[in-house]
KEKE-3310 file (N, C-alpha, C; in steps of 0.2 Angstrom, whole numbers, plus 5000, padded with zeros to 4 digits):
npx = (5192:5191:5196:5186:5180:5191:5193:5179:5181:5192:5185:5175:5184:5190:5178:5174:5185:5186:5173:5177:5187:5181:5172:5179:5186:5174:5171:5184:5181:5169:5175:5184:5176:5169:5179:5182:5169:5172:5182:5175:5169:5179:5185:5178:5167:5154:5142:5136:5132:5121:5122:5115:5117:5108:5103:5090:5088:5089:5099:5116:5127:5128:5128:5130:5136:5146:5135:5121:5115:5126:5127:5122:5129:5122:5123:5121:5109:5103:5090:5088:5078:5080:5079:5076:5074:5072:5073:5062:5054:5055:5046:5035:5034:5033:5019:5011:5014:5006:4993:4991:4993:4982:4969:4966:4971:4978:4993:4999:4990:4984:4990:4980:4969:4967:4970:4962:4964:4978:4990:4997:4991:4984:4993:5006:5009:5008:5016:5028:5029:5034:5046:5054:5053:5043:5043:5040:5043:5058:5058:5070:5069:5071:5064:5054:5049:5046:5046:5044:5035:5028:5020:5005:4998:5001:4998:4995:4988:4986:4999:5005:4995:5000:5012:5010:5004:5014:5023:5019:5021:5029:5047:5050:5045:5034:5040:5053:5065:5075:5072:5076:5062:5054:5042:5035:5035:5028:5017:5013:5011:4997:4990:4989:4981:4970:4966:4965:4957:4961:4973:4988:4999:4990:4989:5000:5004:4996:4996:5010:5021:5013:5012:5023:5026:5032:5031:5023:5030:5046:5046:5039:5030:5030:5041:5045:5047:5056:5067:5073:5075:5088:5097:5101:5116:5125:5143:5156:5163:5161:5157:5144:5140:5143:5137:5124:5116:5109:5105:5094:5081:5083:5076:5077:5090:5102:5112:5128:5137:5150:5160:5150:5134:5118:5103:5087:5073:5061:5051:5046:5037:5029:5026:5025:5037:5048:5046:5049:5053:5064:5076:5089:5089:5075:5072:5078:5070:5063:5071:5073:5061:5061:5070:5066:5059:5046:5036:5029:5019:5021:5014:5019:5018:5020:5030:5041:5037:5041:5057:5059:5068:5069:5062:5066:5051:5056:5064:5078:5086:5082:5091:5083:5070:5054:5054:5067:5084:5097:5114:5132:5147:5161:5173:5172:5162:5151:5133:5118:5101:5097:5093:5094:5095:5095:5096:5093:5105:5104:5111:5109:5108:5101:5101:5100:5109:5106:5110:5121:5112:5111:5107:5110:5111:5113:5113:5117:5119:5120:5122:5132:5139:5149:5141:5140:5152:5154:5146:5151:5163:5161:5151:5158:5168:5160:5157:5168:5172:5163:5166:5177)
npy = (4870:4880:4872:4864:4873:4874:4861:4858:4867:4861:4849:4854:4859:4845:4840:4848:4847:4832:4833:4842:4835:4823:4829:4831:4819:4816:4823:4821:4806:4808:4815:4806:4796:4802:4804:4793:4789:4798:4795:4783:4791:4799:4790:4782:4774:4775:4787:4796:4795:4793:4795:4791:4791:4785:4786:4780:4796:4804:4810:4805:4806:4812:4813:4818:4814:4815:4816:4819:4819:4814:4819:4835:4838:4839:4840:4826:4828:4828:4828:4821:4810:4792:4775:4762:4749:4732:4735:4740:4728:4727:4736:4733:4721:4727:4733:4721:4715:4726:4724:4711:4713:4722:4712:4711:4701:4686:4680:4668:4661:4652:4658:4657:4658:4670:4674:4664:4663:4661:4652:4640:4633:4628:4626:4636:4646:4664:4667:4663:4668:4680:4678:4671:4658:4650:4644:4649:4651:4660:4667:4674:4692:4701:4707:4711:4725:4742:4757:4772:4782:4773:4768:4776:4766:4753:4737:4733:4720:4710:4708:4701:4690:4684:4681:4672:4660:4657:4652:4640:4630:4625:4628:4621:4610:4621:4629:4622:4625:4642:4652:4662:4674:4685:4685:4682:4694:4702:4696:4698:4710:4713:4706:4714:4725:4717:4714:4726:4737:4745:4751:4745:4754:4766:4762:4759:4773:4780:4773:4768:4778:4792:4792:4792:4805:4806:4815:4814:4820:4815:4802:4788:4778:4784:4792:4808:4819:4825:4833:4832:4819:4807:4799:4784:4771:4762:4756:4762:4749:4739:4724:4722:4730:4727:4718:4721:4725:4711:4708:4718:4726:4735:4748:4752:4755:4769:4784:4786:4794:4800:4791:4783:4773:4779:4773:4771:4782:4771:4760:4746:4731:4725:4733:4730:4721:4728:4744:4756:4773:4785:4796:4793:4799:4799:4787:4786:4791:4780:4771:4777:4776:4763:4760:4767:4764:4765:4761:4772:4765:4752:4743:4737:4722:4718:4723:4717:4704:4709:4706:4696:4680:4666:4650:4635:4622:4609:4617:4622:4636:4651:4662:4674:4685:4692:4701:4707:4704:4694:4697:4698:4710:4703:4706:4708:4702:4707:4707:4712:4718:4717:4724:4724:4731:4733:4737:4739:4753:4757:4754:4749:4748:4746:4745:4741:4739:4731:4731:4739:4750:4758:4765:4762:4769:4767:4774:4772:4780:4771:4753:4743:4745:4742:4742:4733:4733:4745:4749:4741:4745:4759:4761:4753:4761:4771:4762:4760:4769:4772:4763:4769)
npz = (5398:5385:5378:5370:5362:5351:5348:5341:5330:5322:5319:5312:5302:5297:5292:5282:5273:5270:5261:5251:5245:5241:5233:5224:5219:5213:5202:5195:5193:5187:5174:5169:5164:5154:5146:5141:5133:5122:5117:5110:5102:5093:5090:5078:5082:5085:5077:5083:5103:5118:5134:5151:5168:5183:5200:5213:5218:5208:5191:5188:5182:5166:5147:5132:5114:5098:5082:5079:5065:5053:5040:5039:5051:5064:5081:5091:5108:5123:5121:5109:5100:5099:5089:5100:5100:5106:5118:5120:5124:5139:5146:5140:5146:5161:5159:5156:5169:5178:5174:5177:5191:5194:5191:5178:5169:5171:5173:5176:5168:5154:5138:5127:5135:5133:5120:5109:5097:5093:5088:5096:5106:5121:5130:5132:5144:5151:5159:5154:5141:5145:5151:5143:5140:5131:5122:5109:5092:5084:5070:5060:5063:5050:5040:5046:5046:5041:5031:5040:5031:5027:5035:5039:5028:5035:5043:5056:5063:5051:5045:5057:5059:5046:5048:5061:5053:5047:5053:5066:5074:5088:5096:5106:5122:5130:5145:5147:5147:5141:5128:5116:5108:5097:5093:5105:5113:5105:5103:5118:5116:5108:5117:5128:5121:5121:5133:5140:5133:5125:5111:5111:5109:5115:5129:5134:5134:5143:5153:5157:5152:5154:5167:5174:5170:5158:5142:5124:5115:5120:5121:5112:5100:5087:5077:5084:5082:5065:5064:5075:5079:5078:5063:5059:5058:5048:5050:5038:5026:5036:5039:5044:5034:5022:5018:5018:5009:5005:5019:5022:5013:4999:4999:5012:5014:5014:5009:5008:5020:5024:5034:5036:5031:5029:5036:5032:5039:5049:5057:5067:5066:5075:5088:5102:5103:5099:5097:5102:5102:5109:5119:5129:5142:5143:5147:5156:5166:5168:5175:5186:5193:5195:5204:5213:5230:5231:5217:5201:5195:5195:5207:5226:5223:5212:5206:5214:5206:5194:5195:5199:5197:5185:5184:5175:5171:5179:5190:5186:5186:5175:5162:5167:5174:5175:5163:5161:5160:5166:5171:5172:5178:5173:5176:5191:5196:5199:5197:5187:5181:5165:5150:5132:5118:5099:5081:5065:5063:5076:5092:5107:5127:5144:5162:5179:5193:5208:5217:5220:5220:5207:5190:5172:5155:5138:5122:5106:5089:5078:5072:5075:5087:5102:5116:5127:5131:5132:5143:5152:5157:5159:5170:5179:5184:5191:5198:5206:5211:5222:5232:5237)
capx = (5185:5191:5197:5180:5179:5195:5190:5173:5184:5195:5181:5172:5187:5192:5173:5172:5191:5185:5168:5182:5190:5175:5170:5187:5187:5169:5175:5190:5178:5165:5180:5187:5171:5169:5185:5181:5166:5172:5186:5171:5167:5186:5191:5174:5165:5150:5143:5133:5128:5118:5123:5115:5118:5105:5100:5084:5087:5090:5102:5123:5130:5123:5132:5127:5140:5144:5132:5114:5114:5131:5129:5121:5134:5119:5124:5118:5108:5100:5084:5089:5075:5082:5076:5077:5072:5072:5073:5054:5051:5055:5044:5030:5034:5031:5012:5008:5013:5001:4987:4991:4991:4974:4965:4963:4974:4983:4999:4999:4983:4987:4989:4975:4962:4964:4969:4960:4965:4984:4991:5001:4988:4984:5002:5008:5007:5009:5024:5032:5030:5038:5053:5057:5053:5038:5044:5038:5047:5061:5061:5074:5066:5075:5060:5049:5049:5042:5048:5040:5033:5022:5016:4998:4995:5003:4992:5000:4985:4986:5005:5005:4993:5003:5018:5009:5003:5021:5025:5013:5024:5033:5052:5050:5042:5035:5043:5057:5071:5076:5072:5073:5060:5051:5035:5030:5033:5023:5009:5010:5007:4990:4988:4987:4976:4964:4964:4963:4953:4964:4977:4995:5002:4988:4990:5008:5007:4991:4996:5016:5024:5013:5013:5031:5029:5035:5026:5023:5037:5048:5046:5033:5030:5031:5045:5040:5051:5062:5074:5076:5078:5095:5098:5102:5121:5128:5149:5157:5168:5162:5154:5137:5140:5146:5130:5118:5108:5106:5099:5088:5076:5086:5072:5080:5098:5101:5116:5133:5139:5157:5161:5144:5130:5113:5097:5080:5068:5056:5046:5045:5030:5028:5029:5026:5043:5055:5046:5049:5058:5068:5080:5094:5086:5069:5074:5084:5066:5059:5076:5074:5056:5060:5075:5062:5055:5038:5035:5022:5017:5021:5014:5027:5021:5020:5038:5043:5037:5046:5063:5062:5072:5064:5063:5061:5048:5061:5067:5082:5087:5085:5094:5080:5065:5046:5055:5074:5088:5102:5121:5137:5152:5164:5181:5172:5156:5143:5127:5113:5097:5099:5091:5099:5091:5097:5091:5096:5104:5104:5111:5107:5105:5098:5106:5101:5113:5100:5116:5125:5107:5110:5106:5113:5107:5116:5109:5120:5114:5126:5121:5138:5144:5149:5135:5140:5161:5153:5144:5155:5169:5160:5149:5162:5171:5156:5156:5176:5170:5158:5171:5183)
capy = (4873:4882:4865:4860:4876:4871:4854:4859:4869:4855:4842:4857:4859:4838:4838:4851:4846:4828:4836:4842:4828:4819:4833:4831:4812:4814:4827:4815:4800:4811:4817:4798:4793:4807:4805:4785:4788:4804:4791:4781:4796:4799:4781:4780:4769:4775:4794:4798:4791:4797:4790:4792:4787:4787:4783:4783:4803:4807:4808:4806:4808:4812:4816:4817:4817:4816:4818:4815:4817:4816:4824:4839:4841:4840:4835:4821:4831:4823:4827:4819:4802:4786:4768:4758:4742:4729:4737:4741:4724:4728:4741:4729:4716:4732:4734:4716:4714:4730:4722:4707:4716:4726:4707:4711:4694:4681:4677:4659:4656:4649:4664:4654:4658:4679:4675:4659:4660:4658:4645:4638:4630:4630:4626:4642:4652:4670:4671:4661:4672:4686:4675:4669:4652:4648:4637:4649:4650:4665:4668:4679:4697:4708:4710:4714:4732:4746:4762:4778:4785:4768:4769:4777:4761:4747:4735:4726:4715:4707:4706:4697:4685:4683:4677:4667:4656:4654:4647:4639:4626:4627:4625:4615:4611:4626:4630:4619:4629:4648:4653:4670:4675:4692:4684:4681:4699:4704:4694:4701:4717:4709:4704:4721:4725:4713:4715:4734:4740:4751:4750:4744:4762:4770:4758:4762:4779:4781:4768:4766:4783:4796:4793:4794:4811:4807:4817:4810:4822:4813:4793:4784:4775:4788:4800:4813:4827:4823:4839:4831:4813:4804:4794:4778:4771:4756:4759:4758:4743:4733:4717:4722:4734:4725:4712:4725:4721:4703:4708:4723:4728:4740:4755:4756:4758:4775:4786:4786:4800:4802:4784:4780:4771:4779:4767:4776:4782:4765:4759:4740:4731:4722:4739:4728:4719:4734:4748:4762:4778:4789:4796:4790:4803:4798:4780:4785:4791:4773:4769:4781:4776:4756:4761:4770:4761:4763:4764:4776:4763:4743:4739:4730:4714:4718:4726:4711:4699:4710:4706:4688:4676:4663:4645:4627:4616:4605:4619:4625:4644:4655:4670:4681:4689:4693:4704:4709:4698:4694:4695:4702:4712:4698:4708:4711:4698:4712:4707:4717:4716:4723:4724:4727:4733:4733:4736:4743:4758:4758:4749:4751:4744:4747:4739:4740:4737:4733:4731:4747:4756:4764:4761:4765:4767:4769:4773:4775:4776:4764:4745:4740:4749:4739:4744:4729:4736:4753:4749:4738:4752:4765:4759:4751:4767:4773:4758:4759:4777:4769:4758:4775)
capz = (5397:5382:5373:5367:5354:5348:5346:5338:5323:5320:5317:5306:5296:5293:5289:5274:5269:5267:5256:5246:5243:5239:5226:5219:5217:5210:5196:5191:5190:5178:5168:5167:5161:5150:5140:5139:5129:5119:5114:5106:5095:5090:5085:5074:5083:5082:5076:5090:5109:5122:5142:5156:5175:5188:5208:5216:5219:5201:5188:5192:5176:5158:5143:5122:5110:5092:5077:5077:5059:5050:5033:5042:5056:5070:5085:5098:5112:5128:5118:5103:5100:5093:5091:5106:5098:5110:5126:5122:5130:5147:5145:5139:5153:5166:5157:5158:5175:5180:5171:5181:5197:5193:5189:5171:5166:5175:5171:5177:5165:5146:5132:5122:5137:5132:5112:5107:5090:5094:5084:5098:5110:5127:5134:5133:5149:5149:5162:5150:5135:5148:5153:5134:5139:5132:5115:5103:5087:5083:5065:5059:5060:5047:5037:5051:5048:5036:5032:5041:5025:5023:5042:5038:5027:5036:5045:5061:5064:5044:5047:5063:5057:5043:5051:5064:5048:5044:5059:5069:5076:5095:5095:5111:5126:5135:5151:5148:5144:5139:5121:5114:5103:5095:5095:5113:5113:5099:5103:5123:5115:5108:5125:5134:5119:5121:5140:5142:5127:5122:5107:5114:5111:5119:5136:5136:5133:5149:5160:5160:5150:5158:5176:5177:5168:5150:5136:5118:5112:5123:5120:5110:5095:5083:5079:5086:5075:5061:5064:5082:5078:5076:5060:5061:5055:5047:5048:5032:5026:5041:5038:5040:5027:5015:5017:5020:5003:5011:5026:5020:5006:4995:4999:5019:5014:5010:5007:5013:5023:5027:5036:5037:5028:5034:5035:5031:5047:5049:5060:5067:5063:5080:5091:5107:5105:5100:5092:5106:5100:5115:5122:5135:5145:5145:5147:5163:5169:5169:5179:5191:5194:5195:5209:5220:5234:5228:5209:5201:5189:5198:5215:5228:5221:5204:5205:5216:5201:5189:5196:5202:5195:5186:5184:5171:5174:5182:5195:5185:5185:5167:5165:5167:5177:5171:5159:5162:5156:5172:5171:5179:5174:5174:5181:5197:5200:5200:5195:5184:5178:5157:5141:5124:5111:5092:5073:5058:5063:5081:5097:5116:5133:5149:5166:5185:5199:5213:5227:5220:5217:5202:5183:5168:5149:5131:5118:5099:5082:5076:5073:5077:5092:5107:5120:5134:5132:5136:5150:5159:5159:5162:5174:5185:5185:5195:5205:5211:5216:5228:5236:5242)
cpx = (5183:5193:5192:5178:5183:5195:5184:5177:5187:5191:5177:5177:5189:5184:5172:5179:5187:5180:5172:5185:5187:5172:5174:5186:5178:5168:5179:5186:5174:5171:5182:5182:5168:5173:5185:5174:5168:5178:5182:5170:5174:5187:5184:5172:5158:5146:5143:5131:5127:5122:5120:5114:5114:5104:5094:5083:5089:5096:5109:5128:5126:5126:5130:5134:5142:5140:5126:5112:5124:5132:5126:5125:5128:5119:5120:5118:5104:5093:5082:5085:5079:5077:5078:5077:5070:5069:5065:5051:5053:5048:5036:5029:5028:5021:5008:5007:5008:4996:4985:4987:4981:4968:4964:4966:4977:4988:5001:4994:4987:4986:4982:4966:4960:4964:4968:4965:4973:4985:4995:4998:4987:4991:5005:5007:5010:5015:5028:5032:5035:5045:5057:5058:5047:5038:5044:5045:5053:5063:5064:5068:5067:5069:5053:5049:5047:5045:5041:5034:5027:5019:5009:4995:4995:4996:4995:4994:4987:4995:5005:5002:4997:5008:5017:5008:5009:5024:5024:5015:5028:5039:5053:5046:5040:5036:5049:5065:5070:5076:5069:5068:5055:5045:5033:5029:5028:5016:5006:5006:4999:4988:4984:4983:4968:4962:4963:4960:4956:4968:4984:4998:5000:4989:4997:5006:5002:4995:5006:5020:5021:5014:5019:5033:5031:5029:5028:5030:5046:5052:5039:5034:5031:5035:5041:5042:5056:5068:5079:5076:5085:5093:5102:5109:5122:5137:5151:5161:5166:5157:5145:5134:5140:5139:5127:5112:5104:5102:5094:5086:5083:5083:5073:5087:5097:5107:5123:5137:5144:5158:5156:5136:5124:5107:5091:5076:5065:5055:5046:5037:5027:5030:5031:5033:5049:5053:5046:5054:5059:5073:5083:5090:5078:5067:5078:5076:5062:5064:5073:5068:5057:5067:5072:5060:5047:5037:5030:5018:5017:5019:5019:5025:5023:5028:5042:5044:5042:5053:5065:5065:5067:5065:5061:5055:5050:5063:5073:5082:5087:5086:5088:5075:5060:5048:5062:5078:5094:5109:5125:5142:5159:5171:5178:5165:5150:5137:5122:5108:5099:5094:5093:5092:5095:5094:5097:5099:5107:5106:5111:5107:5104:5102:5103:5104:5107:5105:5119:5119:5110:5109:5109:5109:5112:5112:5116:5118:5117:5125:5127:5142:5144:5144:5137:5149:5160:5152:5147:5159:5168:5155:5153:5167:5167:5157:5162:5173:5165:5161:5176:5180)
cpy = (4875:4877:4864:4866:4876:4866:4854:4862:4867:4851:4846:4857:4851:4839:4841:4849:4840:4829:4837:4839:4823:4821:4830:4825:4811:4816:4823:4808:4803:4813:4808:4795:4797:4806:4799:4786:4794:4800:4786:4786:4796:4793:4780:4775:4770:4785:4798:4792:4798:4791:4794:4787:4790:4785:4786:4790:4806:4805:4810:4809:4806:4816:4815:4819:4814:4818:4813:4814:4820:4821:4833:4842:4841:4836:4833:4827:4827:4823:4825:4811:4798:4781:4768:4751:4738:4730:4738:4734:4724:4733:4739:4724:4721:4732:4728:4714:4719:4728:4717:4708:4719:4718:4708:4705:4692:4678:4669:4656:4655:4655:4662:4658:4668:4678:4669:4658:4658:4652:4637:4633:4634:4629:4631:4646:4658:4673:4668:4666:4676:4683:4673:4662:4646:4644:4643:4651:4658:4667:4674:4686:4703:4709:4712:4722:4736:4754:4768:4779:4780:4767:4769:4769:4753:4745:4731:4721:4709:4705:4700:4690:4680:4676:4672:4660:4652:4650:4647:4633:4628:4624:4620:4616:4616:4625:4625:4620:4637:4647:4660:4669:4682:4692:4684:4686:4704:4701:4695:4707:4717:4709:4711:4725:4724:4716:4722:4737:4744:4748:4749:4751:4766:4769:4760:4768:4783:4777:4770:4773:4789:4797:4794:4802:4813:4809:4812:4812:4818:4805:4792:4780:4777:4791:4805:4820:4823:4827:4837:4823:4809:4800:4790:4776:4764:4759:4756:4755:4738:4730:4717:4727:4732:4718:4716:4724:4714:4703:4712:4724:4734:4748:4757:4759:4765:4778:4784:4793:4801:4792:4781:4778:4774:4775:4774:4776:4775:4764:4749:4737:4728:4729:4737:4725:4723:4740:4756:4766:4783:4790:4793:4793:4802:4790:4779:4788:4785:4769:4770:4778:4767:4755:4763:4763:4759:4767:4767:4771:4754:4745:4735:4725:4714:4719:4721:4706:4702:4709:4699:4684:4670:4655:4640:4626:4613:4609:4621:4633:4646:4660:4676:4682:4690:4698:4709:4703:4698:4693:4697:4704:4708:4702:4708:4705:4700:4710:4712:4715:4720:4720:4727:4726:4733:4730:4738:4750:4761:4751:4753:4746:4748:4743:4744:4737:4735:4733:4738:4752:4761:4759:4767:4764:4770:4769:4776:4775:4773:4756:4741:4741:4745:4740:4740:4733:4742:4753:4746:4743:4757:4765:4755:4756:4772:4766:4758:4764:4777:4768:4765:4780)
cpz = (5389:5376:5367:5360:5349:5345:5339:5330:5320:5316:5312:5300:5292:5291:5281:5271:5267:5263:5250:5241:5239:5233:5222:5216:5213:5202:5192:5188:5185:5173:5164:5160:5154:5143:5137:5132:5123:5115:5108:5100:5092:5086:5081:5075:5083:5082:5081:5096:5115:5130:5146:5164:5180:5195:5208:5215:5211:5196:5191:5188:5169:5152:5136:5118:5105:5090:5078:5068:5056:5044:5035:5048:5062:5075:5090:5104:5116:5126:5114:5105:5097:5095:5097:5105:5105:5118:5128:5127:5136:5150:5145:5144:5158:5164:5156:5166:5179:5178:5176:5188:5198:5191:5183:5165:5173:5172:5171:5172:5157:5142:5128:5128:5135:5124:5110:5100:5087:5092:5089:5105:5116:5133:5138:5137:5147:5155:5157:5145:5139:5150:5147:5136:5138:5123:5111:5098:5086:5078:5065:5057:5056:5042:5040:5052:5040:5037:5035:5036:5023:5028:5042:5035:5029:5043:5049:5062:5057:5044:5051:5062:5051:5044:5055:5059:5046:5047:5065:5075:5085:5093:5101:5117:5131:5143:5153:5148:5141:5130:5117:5108:5104:5098:5100:5115:5110:5102:5114:5122:5113:5113:5129:5129:5120:5128:5142:5137:5124:5116:5111:5115:5116:5127:5136:5138:5142:5154:5162:5160:5154:5165:5176:5172:5160:5146:5128:5114:5115:5123:5119:5107:5087:5082:5078:5083:5073:5061:5073:5082:5074:5070:5061:5055:5053:5046:5042:5030:5031:5037:5037:5035:5021:5014:5018:5017:5005:5017:5026:5014:5003:4997:5007:5018:5011:5008:5009:5014:5027:5029:5037:5032:5031:5031:5035:5037:5044:5054:5061:5066:5068:5084:5098:5109:5102:5097:5097:5102:5107:5116:5129:5141:5149:5147:5156:5168:5172:5175:5185:5195:5197:5203:5215:5224:5232:5221:5207:5196:5192:5207:5219:5226:5215:5201:5208:5210:5196:5190:5201:5196:5192:5183:5179:5175:5182:5188:5193:5185:5177:5169:5164:5172:5172:5167:5158:5162:5166:5169:5174:5174:5178:5177:5189:5201:5202:5195:5194:5181:5172:5154:5136:5119:5104:5086:5070:5058:5070:5086:5104:5120:5140:5156:5174:5190:5205:5219:5226:5219:5215:5197:5178:5161:5145:5126:5110:5094:5078:5078:5079:5082:5097:5115:5127:5136:5137:5142:5155:5161:5162:5169:5181:5186:5191:5201:5210:5215:5221:5234:5241:5245)
residu = (MET:LYS:ILE:ILE:PRO:TYR:ILE:LEU:ILE:ILE:GLN:LEU:PHE:MET:SER:GLN:THR:CYS:VAL:THR:ILE:ARG:LYS:SER:GLU:GLN:GLN:ASP:VAL:LYS:LYS:ARG:MET:PHE:GLU:PHE:ALA:GLN:LYS:SER:ILE:GLU:SER:ASN:ASN:THR:PRO:GLY:LEU:GLN:TYR:VAL:LEU:VAL:THR:ALA:GLU:GLY:THR:VAL:HIS:SER:PHE:SER:LEU:GLY:PHE:ALA:ASP:VAL:LYS:LEU:LYS:GLN:LEU:MET:THR:THR:ASN:THR:SER:GLN:MET:ILE:TYR:SER:MET:THR:LYS:THR:PHE:THR:ALA:ALA:ALA:ILE:LEU:LYS:LEU:ASN:ALA:GLU:GLY:LYS:LEU:ASP:ILE:GLU:ARG:PRO:LEU:SER:ASP:TYR:LEU:PRO:ASP:ASN:PRO:TYR:GLY:SER:LYS:VAL:LEU:ILE:LYS:GLN:LEU:LEU:SER:GLN:SER:SER:GLY:LEU:PRO:ASN:PRO:ILE:PRO:LEU:SER:TRP:VAL:HIS:LEU:ALA:SER:GLU:HIS:PRO:GLN:TYR:ASN:GLU:ASN:GLN:GLU:LEU:SER:GLU:ILE:LEU:ALA:LYS:HIS:PRO:GLU:LEU:SER:PHE:GLU:PRO:GLY:THR:LYS:TYR:GLY:TYR:SER:ASN:LEU:SER:TYR:TRP:LEU:LEU:GLY:LYS:LEU:ILE:SER:VAL:THR:SER:GLY:SER:THR:TYR:GLU:GLU:TYR:MET:LYS:LYS:GLU:ILE:LEU:SER:PRO:LEU:GLY:LEU:ARG:ALA:THR:GLU:VAL:GLY:PHE:LYS:ILE:PRO:ASN:ASP:LYS:PHE:HIS:ALA:LYS:GLY:TYR:ILE:LYS:LYS:TRP:SER:ILE:ILE:ASP:LEU:LEU:SER:GLU:TYR:PHE:LEU:ASP:LYS:LYS:PHE:ILE:GLY:SER:TYR:GLU:GLY:ASP:TRP:LEU:ASN:ILE:GLN:ASN:HIS:TYR:LEU:ASN:GLY:PRO:ALA:TYR:GLY:GLY:MET:ILE:ALA:SER:ALA:ASP:ALA:VAL:SER:ILE:PHE:LEU:ILE:ASP:GLN:LEU:LYS:GLU:ASN:SER:LYS:ILE:LEU:ASN:PRO:LYS:ALA:LYS:SER:LEU:PHE:TYR:GLU:GLN:GLN:LYS:THR:LYS:ASP:GLY:TYR:LEU:ILE:PRO:MET:THR:LEU:GLY:TRP:HIS:ILE:GLU:GLU:ILE:ARG:SER:ASN:LYS:ILE:SER:PHE:PHE:TYR:LYS:GLU:GLY:GLY:GLY:ALA:GLY:TYR:HIS:SER:GLU:MET:ARG:ILE:TYR:PRO:ASN:GLN:LYS:PHE:ALA:SER:VAL:VAL:ILE:ALA:ASN:CYS:ILE:GLY:PHE:ASP:VAL:LYS:GLU:PHE:LEU:ASN:HIS:LEU:ASP:ASN:GLU:TYR:ILE:GLU:SER:LEU:LYS:ARG)
# end
């Protein structure tokens, strides 16, 4: 009869010991992840970076390292805003699928049903724009940018009209293969405006960002505060640095700050294909929402479409859903959804691992920073810890 209490005491002791060991292992993983990120800064791979790893329950790992402003020695913080470039496209895709679910547009219909003046005719379907199988051309977008100081006078509609007039021909038959195009998502932004009755930026704020509890100071399409916005940089003596005057108008090129060439604050000409400005923390809120069973912005059917791999007309799989690219970590064959973003002074990537039920994002204020290698290493550390 007296044996039972002793058994309970032993079980309780063993349980507490396991919890202690587990916490110790988690601390070791976090330490290794932080040290790897710190080496990226110490090795001069980027002035600064932000990294966040989340599950549906919230943040698991988060750290910000290095400088947001090299000259002023201003530290990168969790709240520092940065340009996320093409990661914006996934947010744009979410907005299109929301409008589709509400019956305000039909992704199975031609773009011309809503934007009759587009030069690509009635063959291009909206879902093909989303999956990058539309056949729209992809002119080099290096000149599709303007200084932040020029933004009050900038006319997006005029700029888009001029670009479409210069590139009116399809590159291939819609739906026959994958072919990346920034123009496809620029037109999706116009589609959002036409079908919602508001500007693209207003719709994104009201229907995508605000429902997630994100404020204009955390994410948007304008730099919220210069003092808390990371400068973008190119590494001195890098190939991009040596050729910068060929890639960029001189007005965008700032001065050297130590080992880094500063790029002046700017905006993309088409906000829907790459104009979002955010911190990694803000992006992680979107990722958490996508990991939850019930999203605040997409109903179950729309969310299912968001992650459905697409096919060509002939039934061949393409490496995209209606908004995400699909890839795997080669070392362990673990697949994930992702979107990368990169441009003058910044490089970023966000991922969702559906089977492991977590997501991650990194944003660095250096175009040459290898975001894929960085995430492969850190995310794999976390994946290995789940096996123990």
